[in-house]
C-alpha positions, -999 to 999 in steps of 0.1 A, spaced: -788 -558 -428 -764 -538 -449 -766 -509 -424 -759 -532 -395 -727 -546 -412 -714 -511 -419 -720 -501 -383 -701 -532 -371 -672 -525 -394 -670 -489 -382 -669 -501 -346 -639 -522 -353 -617 -492 -362 -616 -458 -347 -593 -430 -360 -572 -413 -334 -552 -381 -333 -534 -374 -366 -545 -407 -382 -532 -431 -355 -553 -463 -358 -569 -476 -326 -585 -511 -323 -589 -536 -296 -567 -563 -311 -559 -579 -344 -535 -605 -358 -513 -582 -379 -482 -560 -378 -485 -527 -360 -474 -494 -373 -446 -495 -348 -435 -528 -365 -435 -512 -399 -418 -480 -387 -389 -496 -370 -384 -521 -398 -381 -493 -423 -360 -470 -401 -339 -495 -382 -343 -529 -399 -359 -544 -368 -376 -577 -378 -412 -580 -364 -435 -609 -356 -470 -608 -368 -494 -614 -339 -522 -602 -317 -514 -566 -310 -534 -541 -291 -536 -509 -312 -547 -489 -283 -523 -461 -273 -503 -468 -242 -520 -461 -209 -518 -425 -200 -506 -415 -235 -508 -378 -244 -500 -361 -278 -463 -362 -284 -458 -393 -263 -425 -409 -275 -438 -444 -269 -458 -445 -301 -457 -428 -335 -485 -411 -353 -490 -416 -390 -477 -381 -396 -445 -388 -376 -440 -420 -395 -444 -403 -429 -421 -374 -419 -394 -395 -404 -392 -419 -434 -394 -391 -459 -364 -375 -442 -345 -407 -445 -354 -412 -481 -342 -376 -489 -307 -387 -480 -306 -410 -510 -279 -398 -534 -283 -424 -561 -310 -412 -585 -309 -437 -614 -298 -473 -618 -267 -462 -638 -255 -445 -606 -251 -478 -588 -229 -507 -597 -245 -534 -617 -264 -560 -597 -266 -539 -565 -301 -532 -551 -310 -498 -538 -342 -477 -529 -345 -448 -552 -367 -417 -544 -365 -402 -579 -401 -400 -592 -390 -417 -624 -374 -446 -606 -394 -448 -574 -388 -478 -552 -364 -507 -551 -341 -507 -582 -312 -527 -594 -280 -510 -604 -268 -511 -640 -236 -491 -639 -204 -508 -650 -183 -517 -620 -154 -494 -614 -117 -504 -611 -108 -527 -583 -95 -506 -553 -58 -508 -549 -46 -529 -520 -32 -512 -489 4 -500 -492 29 -523 -478 67 -522 -477 84 -545 -502 111 -542 -528 88 -526 -554 72 -501 -531 106 -492 -515 123 -485 -548 93 -464 -559 98 -440 -530 121 -411 -537 152 -413 -515 149 -450 -506 165 -481 -521 159 -518 -515 191 -535 -504 196 -570 -490 160 -574 -479 154 -540 -463 146 -504 -474 176 -481 -469 174 -443 -470 198 -419 -486 217 -401 -459 191 -378 -444 210 -350 -428 244 -341 -415 256 -324 -383 233 -344 -361 240 -361 -328 234 -398 -320 212 -393 -290 213 -358 -275 213 -376 -242 229 -365 -209 266 -368 -215 284 -390 -240 270 -424 -231 255 -451 -253 234 -463 -224 209 -435 -229 188 -426 -259 178 -391 -249 142 -380 -247 118 -382 -277 82 -389 -286 70 -403 -319 44 -386 -341 18 -414 -346 -2 -396 -373 1 -406 -409 13 -439 -423 46 -457 -426 48 -445 -462 41 -409 -453 66 -409 -425 93 -425 -448 86 -398 -473 88 -372 -446 121 -385 -433 140 -381 -466 124 -347 -471 134 -335 -437 99 -330 -423 110 -340 -388 77 -328 -372 59 -356 -390 82 -382 -373 88 -368 -338 66 -345 -317 94 -338 -293 132 -344 -290 152 -337 -259 121 -320 -243 118 -296 -272 85 -296 -292 93 -303 -328 70 -283 -351 69 -276 -389 92 -246 -382 119 -271 -373 117 -290 -406 146 -291 -430 180 -277 -422 166 -254 -395 158 -284 -373 192 -301 -376 205 -287 -342 174 -302 -324 170 -337 -338 190 -369 -331 198 -400 -352 181 -424 -327 149 -403 -324 144 -400 -361 153 -436 -370 133 -451 -342 101 -432 -349 98 -435 -387 76 -466 -381 53 -445 -357 64 -460 -324 92 -457 -299 109 -491 -296 142 -481 -279 151 -469 -244 150 -445 -228 178 -467 -213 197 -491 -235 200 -522 -215 233 -538 -209 260 -531 -183 289 -530 -207 295 -519 -243 291 -554 -258 257 -561 -242 245 -526 -252 256 -533 -287 236 -566 -287 205 -547 -275 211 -521 -303 214 -549 -329 182 -565 -318 164 -532 -321 180 -525 -355 170 -559 -370 134 -562 -358 109 -570 -385 85 -542 -394 105 -516 -377 128 -487 -385 163 -482 -371 199 -473 -378 221 -498 -397 228 -529 -377 264 -538 -368 277 -565 -346 299 -552 -317 329 -572 -329 327 -560 -365 315 -593 -379 282 -595 -399 285 -558 -406 252 -551 -423 264 -517 -436 294 -532 -453 273 -560 -468 248 -535 -482 275 -511 -495 276 -506 -533 293 -480 -554 296 -447 -535 271 -459 -508 297 -452 -481 298 -415 -489 264 -410 -471 253 -380 -491 219 -365 -499 203 -332 -507 201 -324 -470 237 -336 -464 257 -323 -493 291 -332 -479 307 -367 -474 298 -380 -439 300 -408 -415 267 -426 -408 256 -434 -373 253 -472 -367 233 -492 -341 264 -503 -320 291 -490 -298 328 -500 -296 349 -504 -327 356 -531 -353 386 -544 -334 366 -548 -302 383 -519 -284 363 -508 -254 351 -473 -265 321 -477 -243 310 -441 -243 310 -438 -281 286 -448 -308 297 -466 -340 300 -445 -371 303 -461 -406 316 -453 -440 330 -419 -450 359 -432 -472 351 -469 -476 323 -494 -471 342 -513 -444 354 -482 -424 341 -482 -388 350 -458 -361 333 -442 -331 321 -407 -321 308 -392 -289 270 -394 -287 257 -360 -278 275 -334 -300 262 -326 -335 295 -331 -353 300 -318 -389 307 -351 -404 280 -373 -389 247 -381 -406 217 -404 -404 208 -434 -427 176 -451 -417 168 -488 -424 132 -499 -425 124 -536 -425 93 -552 -439 69 -568 -415 73 -605 -409 50 -627 -431 
């Protein structure tokens, strides 16, 4: 009787190539179930499975795994484990360890590290912490960035055109703000007036090729103005420029109303702010504004507003395309709306 039982048991299971188990059927999990749960997290359902190889299967058939393949594949995955002891993993976190001294599922015992810092965002504290920037009246204002720069490098002297430029979308708002006051123009614009802006154009070298609108508009990583500034007359163009300059979460030139009222530059001006000086602009300069016309409302439709130079309230105009000795950029970056 004992021999008959052993024969019957042997008939139930037949070993196939490289240890694959063949059987007619059984209520169990298959090796495939186990393999895919370990390697891919696929939940399985216990049931009546045929353990026969697929019809027409040959060695190497990808429709089923041998025991050797299962072992080798899972071993390769385990060998990617970098945590070797519980004190490598934060306390309370479970992990599978392949170190022979800690084999299997372990729970971490390491003291948690410091809480990661939240993403950088523009506010009064972060603005004042940036070299070359100051928080004034709810926005972040740069020191004057560079002198001898045109407003738009457009065709002719006309505030209806911005000139051609493309923003550099790499980096972050913080990195581009840092680049602006350091004169790394290539990190702000990839091209201006159809000229590719490279690192060789950074600093004073690139002053003949950059424009106030291009740099100011692209600090936030996008182009939000133009290429045509809408409005058939100087007043409507000034309204368009003010809307651009005061948009939340954007960078621009200082906003100025076309009639001289609500002059943001004058309201923000403190001390020698009007002098518009910086390490890249050692002289005393006018600063380009986001408006055309003058404070009295005179129709200087082809000129762009300039601000400061000898007082906070001083406003004048200049032609848009030349890089005049006494013109400079001051960028205003506004925090995103809450």
